[in-house]
N, C-alpha and C positions, 0 to 999 in steps of 0.2 A: 196130217191136216189135209183134208180132201180138196179144199179150194186151191191149194198151192199147185196141184197137178191138173187143175181144170184148164180148159182152153183159154187162150188169151182174151177172147171177146167176153167170156163169162167173168173173168177176173176184172176186166176194165169196167164192166157193168156193176159189179159189186162195189168197187172203189167209188164210182160215181154215185151210186145209190146211198152208200154210207155217208159220203160228203154232203149230199143233199139233205139227208135226215139230220145229220149233225148240225148243219147250218140252220135248218129250220128250228131245231131245238134251242140253239143258242139265241136266235132272234126272239123266240117266244120267251125264253128265260129272261132276256133283257127287258122285255115288255111287261111281263106278268110276274110279280113278286110272290104270288100265292100258288105257284105251280106245284109245290110239294103236297098240297092238300088234295090234289086229284090223283086217285088211285091208278087210273089208266096211264097217266103220264109217268107216274113213278115206276110202273112196270116197264114202260118203253125206255126210260132212262137206264134202268138196270140192263135191259137188252143192249142198249147202246154201249154201255160200259163193258159188257161181256164181249162184244164184237170189236172193241177198240184194238186189242192185240192182233186179232185176225186181220183187221184193216191194215195195220202197219206192216204185217208180214206180207200180205198180198201186194200192197203198194210197193214194198221193197223188191218183191219178185218182178214186178213190172218194170221198175227202174233198172234192176239188174239185167233184165232181158234187153231193154233199150240200150244200155251200155254195151252189152255183148254185141248187139247188132251193129252199133257204131264202130266198135273195135274191129269186128269182122269185115265191115265194109272198107275200113282203112287198110286192113291187111291185104284184101283182094285187089286193091287198086294198084 
């Protein structure tokens, strides 16, 4: 997985962008019951579903890094 080994800033931006896209989709889904009839939206939902696993892995790597930083800072004190 290429994104796992990307710089921290890139992974943070990916997580933020995914969350924004997912939140927008959920808001639209709540508002519009006919979303499934739009082909472009259906394709975007498929893309969202494909990236869901990547999102969780990248987010976990960020949380893991944060935890390691906190542990290292405690050890060096």
